CHARMM-style PDB file with segment names, atoms N, HN, CA, C and O in Angstrom:
ATOM      1  N   MET     1       5.126 -29.533  22.322  1.00  0.00      PROA
ATOM      2  CA  MET     1       3.890 -29.493  21.543  1.00  0.00      PROA
ATOM      3  C   MET     1       4.098 -28.556  20.353  1.00  0.00      PROA
ATOM      4  O   MET     1       4.611 -27.447  20.505  1.00  0.00      PROA
ATOM      5  N   ALA     2       3.701 -29.008  19.192  1.00  0.00      PROA
ATOM      6  HN  ALA     2       3.285 -29.909  19.069  1.00  0.00      PROA
ATOM      7  CA  ALA     2       3.862 -28.204  17.981  1.00  0.00      PROA
ATOM      8  C   ALA     2       2.864 -27.053  17.961  1.00  0.00      PROA
ATOM      9  O   ALA     2       1.722 -27.187  18.400  1.00  0.00      PROA
ATOM     10  N   ALA     3       3.316 -25.942  17.450  1.00  0.00      PROA
ATOM     11  HN  ALA     3       4.244 -25.834  17.093  1.00  0.00      PROA
ATOM     12  CA  ALA     3       2.440 -24.772  17.345  1.00  0.00      PROA
ATOM     13  C   ALA     3       1.415 -25.015  16.243  1.00  0.00      PROA
ATOM     14  O   ALA     3       1.691 -25.693  15.254  1.00  0.00      PROA
ATOM     15  N   THR     4       0.244 -24.455  16.432  1.00  0.00      PROA
ATOM     16  HN  THR     4       0.019 -23.904  17.235  1.00  0.00      PROA
ATOM     17  CA  THR     4      -0.817 -24.631  15.442  1.00  0.00      PROA
ATOM     18  C   THR     4      -0.621 -23.671  14.279  1.00  0.00      PROA
ATOM     19  O   THR     4       0.145 -22.712  14.372  1.00  0.00      PROA
ATOM     20  N   GLU     5      -1.313 -23.937  13.199  1.00  0.00      PROA
ATOM     21  HN  GLU     5      -1.936 -24.716  13.124  1.00  0.00      PROA
ATOM     22  CA  GLU     5      -1.261 -23.041  12.035  1.00  0.00      PROA
ATOM     23  C   GLU     5      -1.707 -21.639  12.424  1.00  0.00      PROA
ATOM     24  O   GLU     5      -1.150 -20.649  11.949  1.00  0.00      PROA
ATOM     25  N   SER     6      -2.713 -21.555  13.290  1.00  0.00      PROA
ATOM     26  HN  SER     6      -3.166 -22.359  13.677  1.00  0.00      PROA
ATOM     27  CA  SER     6      -3.199 -20.262  13.753  1.00  0.00      PROA
ATOM     28  C   SER     6      -2.102 -19.496  14.497  1.00  0.00      PROA
ATOM     29  O   SER     6      -1.956 -18.288  14.315  1.00  0.00      PROA
ATOM     30  N   GLU     7      -1.342 -20.188  15.324  1.00  0.00      PROA
ATOM     31  HN  GLU     7      -1.460 -21.170  15.472  1.00  0.00      PROA
ATOM     32  CA  GLU     7      -0.253 -19.540  16.050  1.00  0.00      PROA
ATOM     33  C   GLU     7       0.838 -19.067  15.100  1.00  0.00      PROA
ATOM     34  O   GLU     7       1.413 -17.997  15.297  1.00  0.00      PROA
ATOM     35  N   HSD     8       1.127 -19.862  14.065  1.00  0.00      PROA
ATOM     36  HN  HSD     8       0.660 -20.732  13.905  1.00  0.00      PROA
ATOM     37  CA  HSD     8       2.116 -19.455  13.067  1.00  0.00      PROA
ATOM     38  C   HSD     8       1.651 -18.185  12.360  1.00  0.00      PROA
ATOM     39  O   HSD     8       2.435 -17.255  12.170  1.00  0.00      PROA
ATOM     40  N   LEU     9       0.393 -18.148  11.977  1.00  0.00      PROA
ATOM     41  HN  LEU     9      -0.244 -18.903  12.132  1.00  0.00      PROA
ATOM     42  CA  LEU     9      -0.139 -16.973  11.288  1.00  0.00      PROA
ATOM     43  C   LEU     9      -0.145 -15.752  12.202  1.00  0.00      PROA
ATOM     44  O   LEU     9       0.201 -14.651  11.774  1.00  0.00      PROA
ATOM     45  N   LYS    10      -0.535 -15.945  13.452  1.00  0.00      PROA
ATOM     46  HN  LYS    10      -0.816 -16.840  13.800  1.00  0.00      PROA
ATOM     47  CA  LYS    10      -0.551 -14.829  14.403  1.00  0.00      PROA
ATOM     48  C   LYS    10       0.862 -14.284  14.585  1.00  0.00      PROA
ATOM     49  O   LYS    10       1.058 -13.069  14.622  1.00  0.00      PROA
ATOM     50  N   SER    11       1.836 -15.163  14.697  1.00  0.00      PROA
ATOM     51  HN  SER    11       1.677 -16.150  14.667  1.00  0.00      PROA
ATOM     52  CA  SER    11       3.224 -14.747  14.833  1.00  0.00      PROA
ATOM     53  C   SER    11       3.677 -13.959  13.609  1.00  0.00      PROA
ATOM     54  O   SER    11       4.354 -12.940  13.738  1.00  0.00      PROA
ATOM     55  N   LEU    12       3.308 -14.425  12.438  1.00  0.00      PROA
ATOM     56  HN  LEU    12       2.758 -15.254  12.333  1.00  0.00      PROA
ATOM     57  CA  LEU    12       3.673 -13.736  11.200  1.00  0.00      PROA
ATOM     58  C   LEU    12       3.024 -12.354  11.132  1.00  0.00      PROA
ATOM     59  O   LEU    12       3.671 -11.386  10.734  1.00  0.00      PROA
ATOM     60  N   ILE    13       1.760 -12.258  11.515  1.00  0.00      PROA
ATOM     61  HN  ILE    13       1.234 -13.045  11.838  1.00  0.00      PROA
ATOM     62  CA  ILE    13       1.043 -10.975  11.502  1.00  0.00      PROA
ATOM     63  C   ILE    13       1.718  -9.981  12.435  1.00  0.00      PROA
ATOM     64  O   ILE    13       1.960  -8.836  12.052  1.00  0.00      PROA
ATOM     65  N   ILE    14       2.024 -10.407  13.651  1.00  0.00      PROA
ATOM     66  HN  ILE    14       1.827 -11.337  13.962  1.00  0.00      PROA
ATOM     67  CA  ILE    14       2.638  -9.518  14.630  1.00  0.00      PROA
ATOM     68  C   ILE    14       4.035  -9.102  14.175  1.00  0.00      PROA
ATOM     69  O   ILE    14       4.400  -7.931  14.277  1.00  0.00      PROA
ATOM     70  N   SER    15       4.807 -10.049  13.679  1.00  0.00      PROA
ATOM     71  HN  SER    15       4.511 -11.001  13.596  1.00  0.00      PROA
ATOM     72  CA  SER    15       6.161  -9.741  13.220  1.00  0.00      PROA
ATOM     73  C   SER    15       6.136  -8.774  12.037  1.00  0.00      PROA
ATOM     74  O   SER    15       6.956  -7.859  11.960  1.00  0.00      PROA
ATOM     75  N   THR    16       5.198  -8.981  11.123  1.00  0.00      PROA
ATOM     76  HN  THR    16       4.532  -9.725  11.186  1.00  0.00      PROA
ATOM     77  CA  THR    16       5.083  -8.087   9.975  1.00  0.00      PROA
ATOM     78  C   THR    16       4.652  -6.692  10.411  1.00  0.00      PROA
ATOM     79  O   THR    16       5.154  -5.696   9.889  1.00  0.00      PROA
ATOM     80  N   ALA    17       3.726  -6.613  11.365  1.00  0.00      PROA
ATOM     81  HN  ALA    17       3.318  -7.422  11.789  1.00  0.00      PROA
ATOM     82  CA  ALA    17       3.298  -5.310  11.881  1.00  0.00      PROA
ATOM     83  C   ALA    17       4.482  -4.577  12.509  1.00  0.00      PROA
ATOM     84  O   ALA    17       4.611  -3.362  12.359  1.00  0.00      PROA
ATOM     85  N   GLN    18       5.343  -5.311  13.210  1.00  0.00      PROA
ATOM     86  HN  GLN    18       5.238  -6.298  13.332  1.00  0.00      PROA
ATOM     87  CA  GLN    18       6.544  -4.693  13.787  1.00  0.00      PROA
ATOM     88  C   GLN    18       7.409  -4.082  12.688  1.00  0.00      PROA
ATOM     89  O   GLN    18       7.886  -2.956  12.823  1.00  0.00      PROA
ATOM     90  N   GLU    19       7.609  -4.820  11.609  1.00  0.00      PROA
ATOM     91  HN  GLU    19       7.221  -5.735  11.499  1.00  0.00      PROA
ATOM     92  CA  GLU    19       8.476  -4.366  10.525  1.00  0.00      PROA
ATOM     93  C   GLU    19       7.885  -3.175   9.768  1.00  0.00      PROA
ATOM     94  O   GLU    19       8.622  -2.302   9.308  1.00  0.00      PROA
ATOM     95  N   LEU    20       6.561  -3.138   9.640  1.00  0.00      PROA
ATOM     96  HN  LEU    20       5.963  -3.847  10.013  1.00  0.00      PROA
ATOM     97  CA  LEU    20       5.899  -2.074   8.883  1.00  0.00      PROA
ATOM     98  C   LEU    20       5.535  -0.864   9.742  1.00  0.00      PROA
ATOM     99  O   LEU    20       4.985   0.112   9.232  1.00  0.00      PROA
ATOM    100  N   TRP    21       5.836  -0.918  11.033  1.00  0.00      PROA
ATOM    101  HN  TRP    21       6.284  -1.710  11.448  1.00  0.00      PROA
ATOM    102  CA  TRP    21       5.340   0.073  11.993  1.00  0.00      PROA
ATOM    103  C   TRP    21       5.602   1.513  11.565  1.00  0.00      PROA
ATOM    104  O   TRP    21       4.721   2.359  11.721  1.00  0.00      PROA
ATOM    105  N   GLU    22       6.764   1.816  11.039  1.00  0.00      PROA
ATOM    106  HN  GLU    22       7.479   1.129  10.912  1.00  0.00      PROA
ATOM    107  CA  GLU    22       7.111   3.194  10.685  1.00  0.00      PROA
ATOM    108  C   GLU    22       6.417   3.668   9.409  1.00  0.00      PROA
ATOM    109  O   GLU    22       6.259   4.872   9.207  1.00  0.00      PROA
ATOM    110  N   ASP    23       6.004   2.745   8.553  1.00  0.00      PROA
ATOM    111  HN  ASP    23       6.132   1.767   8.718  1.00  0.00      PROA
ATOM    112  CA  ASP    23       5.317   3.086   7.298  1.00  0.00      PROA
ATOM    113  C   ASP    23       3.821   2.868   7.503  1.00  0.00      PROA
ATOM    114  O   ASP    23       3.297   1.790   7.219  1.00  0.00      PROA
ATOM    115  N   LYS    24       3.140   3.899   7.998  1.00  0.00      PROA
ATOM    116  HN  LYS    24       3.565   4.774   8.229  1.00  0.00      PROA
ATOM    117  CA  LYS    24       1.733   3.756   8.400  1.00  0.00      PROA
ATOM    118  C   LYS    24       0.826   3.379   7.228  1.00  0.00      PROA
ATOM    119  O   LYS    24      -0.159   2.667   7.425  1.00  0.00      PROA
ATOM    120  N   ASP    25       1.138   3.842   6.009  1.00  0.00      PROA
ATOM    121  HN  ASP    25       1.939   4.420   5.849  1.00  0.00      PROA
ATOM    122  CA  ASP    25       0.313   3.470   4.855  1.00  0.00      PROA
ATOM    123  C   ASP    25       0.420   1.972   4.571  1.00  0.00      PROA
ATOM    124  O   ASP    25      -0.586   1.295   4.358  1.00  0.00      PROA
ATOM    125  N   ALA    26       1.648   1.470   4.571  1.00  0.00      PROA
ATOM    126  HN  ALA    26       2.465   2.020   4.744  1.00  0.00      PROA
ATOM    127  CA  ALA    26       1.857   0.038   4.336  1.00  0.00      PROA
ATOM    128  C   ALA    26       1.239  -0.789   5.464  1.00  0.00      PROA
ATOM    129  O   ALA    26       0.627  -1.829   5.219  1.00  0.00      PROA
ATOM    130  N   LEU    27       1.406  -0.317   6.701  1.00  0.00      PROA
ATOM    131  HN  LEU    27       1.904   0.528   6.900  1.00  0.00      PROA
ATOM    132  CA  LEU    27       0.831  -1.021   7.847  1.00  0.00      PROA
ATOM    133  C   LEU    27      -0.685  -1.088   7.732  1.00  0.00      PROA
ATOM    134  O   LEU    27      -1.284  -2.139   7.961  1.00  0.00      PROA
ATOM    135  N   SER    28      -1.302   0.026   7.379  1.00  0.00      PROA
ATOM    136  HN  SER    28      -0.816   0.880   7.193  1.00  0.00      PROA
ATOM    137  CA  SER    28      -2.755   0.067   7.237  1.00  0.00      PROA
ATOM    138  C   SER    28      -3.233  -0.888   6.142  1.00  0.00      PROA
ATOM    139  O   SER    28      -4.218  -1.603   6.324  1.00  0.00      PROA
ATOM    140  N   THR    29      -2.538  -0.896   5.017  1.00  0.00      PROA
ATOM    141  HN  THR    29      -1.738  -0.315   4.869  1.00  0.00      PROA
ATOM    142  CA  THR    29      -2.895  -1.803   3.922  1.00  0.00      PROA
ATOM    143  C   THR    29      -2.775  -3.251   4.369  1.00  0.00      PROA
ATOM    144  O   THR    29      -3.662  -4.062   4.104  1.00  0.00      PROA
ATOM    145  N   PHE    30      -1.672  -3.581   5.052  1.00  0.00      PROA
ATOM    146  HN  PHE    30      -0.951  -2.922   5.268  1.00  0.00      PROA
ATOM    147  CA  PHE    30      -1.463  -4.939   5.544  1.00  0.00      PROA
ATOM    148  C   PHE    30      -2.566  -5.348   6.515  1.00  0.00      PROA
ATOM    149  O   PHE    30      -3.111  -6.447   6.411  1.00  0.00      PROA
ATOM    150  N   LEU    31      -2.897  -4.463   7.463  1.00  0.00      PROA
ATOM    151  HN  LEU    31      -2.454  -3.570   7.547  1.00  0.00      PROA
ATOM    152  CA  LEU    31      -3.918  -4.807   8.456  1.00  0.00      PROA
ATOM    153  C   LEU    31      -5.293  -4.939   7.820  1.00  0.00      PROA
ATOM    154  O   LEU    31      -6.112  -5.727   8.294  1.00  0.00      PROA
ATOM    155  N   ASN    32      -5.569  -4.189   6.761  1.00  0.00      PROA
ATOM    156  HN  ASN    32      -4.904  -3.549   6.375  1.00  0.00      PROA
ATOM    157  CA  ASN    32      -6.836  -4.358   6.043  1.00  0.00      PROA
ATOM    158  C   ASN    32      -6.923  -5.738   5.399  1.00  0.00      PROA
ATOM    159  O   ASN    32      -7.996  -6.341   5.364  1.00  0.00      PROA
ATOM    160  N   VAL    33      -5.807  -6.238   4.893  1.00  0.00      PROA
ATOM    161  HN  VAL    33      -4.935  -5.748   4.922  1.00  0.00      PROA
ATOM    162  CA  VAL    33      -5.774  -7.600   4.340  1.00  0.00      PROA
ATOM    163  C   VAL    33      -5.988  -8.617   5.453  1.00  0.00      PROA
ATOM    164  O   VAL    33      -6.736  -9.580   5.283  1.00  0.00      PROA
ATOM    165  N   VAL    34      -5.331  -8.403   6.598  1.00  0.00      PROA
ATOM    166  HN  VAL    34      -4.723  -7.621   6.736  1.00  0.00      PROA
ATOM    167  CA  VAL    34      -5.469  -9.316   7.735  1.00  0.00      PROA
ATOM    168  C   VAL    34      -6.928  -9.392   8.195  1.00  0.00      PROA
ATOM    169  O   VAL    34      -7.412 -10.462   8.563  1.00  0.00      PROA
ATOM    170  N   ARG    35      -7.620  -8.258   8.171  1.00  0.00      PROA
ATOM    171  HN  ARG    35      -7.228  -7.389   7.872  1.00  0.00      PROA
ATOM    172  CA  ARG    35      -9.030  -8.231   8.611  1.00  0.00      PROA
ATOM    173  C   ARG    35      -9.912  -9.138   7.762  1.00  0.00      PROA
ATOM    174  O   ARG    35     -10.947  -9.609   8.233  1.00  0.00      PROA
ATOM    175  N   ARG    36      -9.518  -9.384   6.530  1.00  0.00      PROA
ATOM    176  HN  ARG    36      -8.677  -9.001   6.148  1.00  0.00      PROA
ATOM    177  CA  ARG    36     -10.310 -10.263   5.659  1.00  0.00      PROA
ATOM    178  C   ARG    36     -10.053 -11.736   5.944  1.00  0.00      PROA
ATOM    179  O   ARG    36     -10.774 -12.604   5.453  1.00  0.00      PROA
ATOM    180  N   SER    37      -9.016 -12.018   6.745  1.00  0.00      PROA
ATOM    181  HN  SER    37      -8.430 -11.313   7.144  1.00  0.00      PROA
ATOM    182  CA  SER    37      -8.694 -13.389   7.102  1.00  0.00      PROA
ATOM    183  C   SER    37      -9.559 -13.816   8.279  1.00  0.00      PROA
ATOM    184  O   SER    37      -9.680 -13.099   9.273  1.00  0.00      PROA
ATOM    185  N   GLU    38     -10.139 -14.957   8.153  1.00  0.00      PROA
ATOM    186  HN  GLU    38     -10.040 -15.539   7.346  1.00  0.00      PROA
ATOM    187  CA  GLU    38     -11.033 -15.444   9.199  1.00  0.00      PROA
ATOM    188  C   GLU    38     -10.298 -15.559  10.537  1.00  0.00      PROA
ATOM    189  O   GLU    38      -9.257 -16.209  10.633  1.00  0.00      PROA
ATOM    190  N   GLY    39     -10.851 -14.928  11.548  1.00  0.00      PROA
ATOM    191  HN  GLY    39     -11.697 -14.400  11.470  1.00  0.00      PROA
ATOM    192  CA  GLY    39     -10.322 -15.063  12.894  1.00  0.00      PROA
ATOM    193  C   GLY    39      -9.276 -14.046  13.311  1.00  0.00      PROA
ATOM    194  O   GLY    39      -8.874 -14.039  14.475  1.00  0.00      PROA
ATOM    195  N   PHE    40      -8.817 -13.178  12.402  1.00  0.00      PROA
ATOM    196  HN  PHE    40      -9.144 -13.184  11.457  1.00  0.00      PROA
ATOM    197  CA  PHE    40      -7.736 -12.266  12.760  1.00  0.00      PROA
ATOM    198  C   PHE    40      -8.144 -10.799  12.720  1.00  0.00      PROA
ATOM    199  O   PHE    40      -7.290  -9.930  12.895  1.00  0.00      PROA
ATOM    200  N   ALA    41      -9.407 -10.496  12.499  1.00  0.00      PROA
ATOM    201  HN  ALA    41     -10.101 -11.201  12.356  1.00  0.00      PROA
ATOM    202  CA  ALA    41      -9.851  -9.099  12.445  1.00  0.00      PROA
ATOM    203  C   ALA    41      -9.605  -8.391  13.776  1.00  0.00      PROA
ATOM    204  O   ALA    41      -9.172  -7.239  13.792  1.00  0.00      PROA
ATOM    205  N   LYS    42      -9.874  -9.064  14.881  1.00  0.00      PROA
ATOM    206  HN  LYS    42     -10.226 -10.000  14.868  1.00  0.00      PROA
ATOM    207  CA  LYS    42      -9.679  -8.444  16.201  1.00  0.00      PROA
ATOM    208  C   LYS    42      -8.203  -8.127  16.437  1.00  0.00      PROA
ATOM    209  O   LYS    42      -7.874  -7.072  16.979  1.00  0.00      PROA
ATOM    210  N   LEU    43      -7.317  -9.032  16.033  1.00  0.00      PROA
ATOM    211  HN  LEU    43      -7.584  -9.889  15.593  1.00  0.00      PROA
ATOM    212  CA  LEU    43      -5.886  -8.804  16.178  1.00  0.00      PROA
ATOM    213  C   LEU    43      -5.461  -7.591  15.345  1.00  0.00      PROA
ATOM    214  O   LEU    43      -4.694  -6.753  15.820  1.00  0.00      PROA
ATOM    215  N   ALA    44      -5.952  -7.493  14.113  1.00  0.00      PROA
ATOM    216  HN  ALA    44      -6.575  -8.173  13.728  1.00  0.00      PROA
ATOM    217  CA  ALA    44      -5.623  -6.353  13.255  1.00  0.00      PROA
ATOM    218  C   ALA    44      -6.114  -5.053  13.876  1.00  0.00      PROA
ATOM    219  O   ALA    44      -5.396  -4.053  13.873  1.00  0.00      PROA
ATOM    220  N   ASP    45      -7.328  -5.059  14.406  1.00  0.00      PROA
ATOM    221  HN  ASP    45      -7.911  -5.871  14.408  1.00  0.00      PROA
ATOM    222  CA  ASP    45      -7.876  -3.858  15.051  1.00  0.00      PROA
ATOM    223  C   ASP    45      -7.010  -3.439  16.243  1.00  0.00      PROA
ATOM    224  O   ASP    45      -6.710  -2.257  16.415  1.00  0.00      PROA
ATOM    225  N   THR    46      -6.616  -4.403  17.051  1.00  0.00      PROA
ATOM    226  HN  THR    46      -6.860  -5.363  16.911  1.00  0.00      PROA
ATOM    227  CA  THR    46      -5.800  -4.128  18.224  1.00  0.00      PROA
ATOM    228  C   THR    46      -4.450  -3.539  17.829  1.00  0.00      PROA
ATOM    229  O   THR    46      -3.988  -2.572  18.435  1.00  0.00      PROA
ATOM    230  N   LEU    47      -3.817  -4.124  16.808  1.00  0.00      PROA
ATOM    231  HN  LEU    47      -4.193  -4.909  16.316  1.00  0.00      PROA
ATOM    232  CA  LEU    47      -2.520  -3.625  16.369  1.00  0.00      PROA
ATOM    233  C   LEU    47      -2.631  -2.214  15.802  1.00  0.00      PROA
ATOM    234  O   LEU    47      -1.762  -1.376  16.046  1.00  0.00      PROA
ATOM    235  N   GLU    48      -3.692  -1.949  15.047  1.00  0.00      PROA
ATOM    236  HN  GLU    48      -4.398  -2.629  14.849  1.00  0.00      PROA
ATOM    237  CA  GLU    48      -3.833  -0.635  14.441  1.00  0.00      PROA
ATOM    238  C   GLU    48      -4.126   0.449  15.482  1.00  0.00      PROA
ATOM    239  O   GLU    48      -3.700   1.592  15.318  1.00  0.00      PROA
ATOM    240  N   GLN    49      -4.842   0.100  16.540  1.00  0.00      PROA
ATOM    241  HN  GLN    49      -5.187  -0.829  16.673  1.00  0.00      PROA
ATOM    242  CA  GLN    49      -5.194   1.075  17.558  1.00  0.00      PROA
ATOM    243  C   GLN    49      -4.042   1.349  18.527  1.00  0.00      PROA
ATOM    244  O   GLN    49      -4.051   2.347  19.249  1.00  0.00      PROA
ATOM    245  N   SER    50      -3.063   0.462  18.536  1.00  0.00      PROA
ATOM    246  HN  SER    50      -3.056  -0.348  17.950  1.00  0.00      PROA
ATOM    247  CA  SER    50      -1.926   0.626  19.440  1.00  0.00      PROA
ATOM    248  C   SER    50      -1.106   1.840  19.044  1.00  0.00      PROA
ATOM    249  O   SER    50      -0.933   2.127  17.860  1.00  0.00      PROA
ATOM    250  N   GLU    51      -0.602   2.550  20.046  1.00  0.00      PROA
ATOM    251  HN  GLU    51      -0.743   2.317  21.008  1.00  0.00      PROA
ATOM    252  CA  GLU    51       0.241   3.721  19.791  1.00  0.00      PROA
ATOM    253  C   GLU    51       1.719   3.380  19.875  1.00  0.00      PROA
ATOM    254  O   GLU    51       2.572   4.222  19.596  1.00  0.00      PROA
ATOM    255  N   VAL    52       2.022   2.152  20.259  1.00  0.00      PROA
ATOM    256  HN  VAL    52       1.330   1.468  20.486  1.00  0.00      PROA
ATOM    257  CA  VAL    52       3.414   1.722  20.351  1.00  0.00      PROA
ATOM    258  C   VAL    52       3.625   0.477  19.501  1.00  0.00      PROA
ATOM    259  O   VAL    52       2.706  -0.314  19.291  1.00  0.00      PROA
ATOM    260  N   ARG    53       4.844   0.320  19.022  1.00  0.00      PROA
ATOM    261  HN  ARG    53       5.591   0.963  19.193  1.00  0.00      PROA
ATOM    262  CA  ARG    53       5.186  -0.859  18.207  1.00  0.00      PROA
ATOM    263  C   ARG    53       4.851  -2.119  19.000  1.00  0.00      PROA
ATOM    264  O   ARG    53       5.141  -2.194  20.194  1.00  0.00      PROA
ATOM    265  N   PRO    54       4.246  -3.103  18.350  1.00  0.00      PROA
ATOM    266  CA  PRO    54       3.886  -4.325  19.069  1.00  0.00      PROA
ATOM    267  C   PRO    54       5.111  -5.074  19.589  1.00  0.00      PROA
ATOM    268  O   PRO    54       6.185  -5.029  18.989  1.00  0.00      PROA
ATOM    269  N   ALA    55       4.934  -5.751  20.693  1.00  0.00      PROA
ATOM    270  HN  ALA    55       4.062  -5.788  21.181  1.00  0.00      PROA
ATOM    271  CA  ALA    55       5.994  -6.579  21.256  1.00  0.00      PROA
ATOM    272  C   ALA    55       6.156  -7.832  20.393  1.00  0.00      PROA
ATOM    273  O   ALA    55       5.362  -8.077  19.484  1.00  0.00      PROA
ATOM    274  N   ASN    56       7.181  -8.613  20.685  1.00  0.00      PROA
ATOM    275  HN  ASN    56       7.825  -8.415  21.423  1.00  0.00      PROA
ATOM    276  CA  ASN    56       7.343  -9.880  19.983  1.00  0.00      PROA
ATOM    277  C   ASN    56       6.113 -10.748  20.197  1.00  0.00      PROA
ATOM    278  O   ASN    56       5.412 -10.621  21.202  1.00  0.00      PROA
ATOM    279  N   ALA    57       5.865 -11.617  19.251  1.00  0.00      PROA
ATOM    280  HN  ALA    57       6.434 -11.720  18.435  1.00  0.00      PROA
ATOM    281  CA  ALA    57       4.675 -12.462  19.306  1.00  0.00      PROA
ATOM    282  C   ALA    57       4.595 -13.281  20.587  1.00  0.00      PROA
ATOM    283  O   ALA    57       3.499 -13.540  21.084  1.00  0.00      PROA
ATOM    284  N   THR    58       5.728 -13.688  21.125  1.00  0.00      PROA
ATOM    285  HN  THR    58       6.619 -13.477  20.722  1.00  0.00      PROA
ATOM    286  CA  THR    58       5.705 -14.490  22.353  1.00  0.00      PROA
ATOM    287  C   THR    58       5.128 -13.709  23.526  1.00  0.00      PROA
ATOM    288  O   THR    58       4.594 -14.303  24.463  1.00  0.00      PROA
ATOM    289  N   PHE    59       5.230 -12.379  23.485  1.00  0.00      PROA
ATOM    290  HN  PHE    59       5.664 -11.896  22.724  1.00  0.00      PROA
ATOM    291  CA  PHE    59       4.631 -11.544  24.529  1.00  0.00      PROA
ATOM    292  C   PHE    59       3.125 -11.748  24.592  1.00  0.00      PROA
ATOM    293  O   PHE    59       2.528 -11.666  25.666  1.00  0.00      PROA
ATOM    294  N   TYR    60       2.509 -12.015  23.441  1.00  0.00      PROA
ATOM    295  HN  TYR    60       2.995 -12.082  22.569  1.00  0.00      PROA
ATOM    296  CA  TYR    60       1.061 -12.206  23.369  1.00  0.00      PROA
ATOM    297  C   TYR    60       0.661 -13.656  23.616  1.00  0.00      PROA
ATOM    298  O   TYR    60      -0.508 -14.013  23.466  1.00  0.00      PROA
ATOM    299  N   GLY    61       1.610 -14.479  23.988  1.00  0.00      PROA
ATOM    300  HN  GLY    61       2.559 -14.189  24.110  1.00  0.00      PROA
ATOM    301  CA  GLY    61       1.306 -15.874  24.269  1.00  0.00      PROA
ATOM    302  C   GLY    61       1.351 -16.768  23.052  1.00  0.00      PROA
ATOM    303  O   GLY    61       0.911 -17.916  23.114  1.00  0.00      PROA
ATOM    304  N   VAL    62       1.873 -16.268  21.944  1.00  0.00      PROA
ATOM    305  HN  VAL    62       2.231 -15.336  21.894  1.00  0.00      PROA
ATOM    306  CA  VAL    62       1.985 -17.083  20.741  1.00  0.00      PROA
ATOM    307  C   VAL    62       3.196 -17.989  20.904  1.00  0.00      PROA
ATOM    308  O   VAL    62       4.294 -17.519  21.203  1.00  0.00      PROA
ATOM    309  N   LYS    63       2.999 -19.274  20.711  1.00  0.00      PROA
ATOM    310  HN  LYS    63       2.107 -19.655  20.468  1.00  0.00      PROA
ATOM    311  CA  LYS    63       4.076 -20.238  20.941  1.00  0.00      PROA
ATOM    312  C   LYS    63       5.015 -20.368  19.747  1.00  0.00      PROA
ATOM    313  O   LYS    63       6.156 -20.803  19.898  1.00  0.00      PROA
ATOM    314  N   SER    64       4.546 -19.996  18.573  1.00  0.00      PROA
ATOM    315  HN  SER    64       3.618 -19.643  18.450  1.00  0.00      PROA
ATOM    316  CA  SER    64       5.377 -20.113  17.374  1.00  0.00      PROA
ATOM    317  C   SER    64       6.490 -19.086  17.396  1.00  0.00      PROA
ATOM    318  O   SER    64       6.260 -17.907  17.667  1.00  0.00      PROA
ATOM    319  N   THR    65       7.701 -19.542  17.107  1.00  0.00      PROA
ATOM    320  HN  THR    65       7.889 -20.499  16.887  1.00  0.00      PROA
ATOM    321  CA  THR    65       8.826 -18.620  16.962  1.00  0.00      PROA
ATOM    322  C   THR    65       9.369 -18.687  15.543  1.00  0.00      PROA
ATOM    323  O   THR    65      10.466 -18.203  15.265  1.00  0.00      PROA
ATOM    324  N   GLU    66       8.616 -19.271  14.674  1.00  0.00      PROA
ATOM    325  HN  GLU    66       7.724 -19.663  14.900  1.00  0.00      PROA
ATOM    326  CA  GLU    66       9.050 -19.517  13.298  1.00  0.00      PROA
ATOM    327  C   GLU    66       9.485 -18.253  12.566  1.00  0.00      PROA
ATOM    328  O   GLU    66      10.423 -18.283  11.770  1.00  0.00      PROA
ATOM    329  N   PHE    67       8.797 -17.135  12.838  1.00  0.00      PROA
ATOM    330  HN  PHE    67       8.035 -17.111  13.485  1.00  0.00      PROA
ATOM    331  CA  PHE    67       9.055 -15.917  12.084  1.00  0.00      PROA
ATOM    332  C   PHE    67       9.824 -14.872  12.886  1.00  0.00      PROA
ATOM    333  O   PHE    67       9.972 -13.733  12.443  1.00  0.00      PROA
ATOM    334  N   GLN    68      10.302 -15.248  14.038  1.00  0.00      PROA
ATOM    335  HN  GLN    68      10.181 -16.173  14.398  1.00  0.00      PROA
ATOM    336  CA  GLN    68      10.973 -14.274  14.887  1.00  0.00      PROA
ATOM    337  C   GLN    68      12.477 -14.396  14.747  1.00  0.00      PROA
ATOM    338  O   GLN    68      13.006 -15.467  14.447  1.00  0.00      PROA
ATOM    339  N   GLU    69      13.161 -13.274  14.969  1.00  0.00      PROA
ATOM    340  HN  GLU    69      12.731 -12.404  15.213  1.00  0.00      PROA
ATOM    341  CA  GLU    69      14.614 -13.293  14.961  1.00  0.00      PROA
ATOM    342  C   GLU    69      15.086 -14.076  16.177  1.00  0.00      PROA
ATOM    343  O   GLU    69      14.442 -14.071  17.226  1.00  0.00      PROA
ATOM    344  N   ARG    70      16.166 -14.717  16.026  1.00  0.00      PROA
ATOM    345  HN  ARG    70      16.689 -14.721  15.174  1.00  0.00      PROA
ATOM    346  CA  ARG    70      16.706 -15.516  17.133  1.00  0.00      PROA
ATOM    347  C   ARG    70      17.854 -14.802  17.774  1.00  0.00      PROA
ATOM    348  OT1 ARG    70      18.444 -15.313  18.726  1.00  0.00      PROA
TER     349      ARG     70
END
């Protein structure tokens, strides 16, 4: 089954948050942009409140692997 556009976007958001994790200013700016996207504000809030780097998107049940390292 093909992944939905929403799953692709969620995977991209999580992967980008992983990459920006050490640069808190950049991460905060990115998550503020994500919050303006319909349907992803809760994900942005969850990522920002986390004290540890997010796991790979597949950990969250996202089926898309389009943006993940292989």
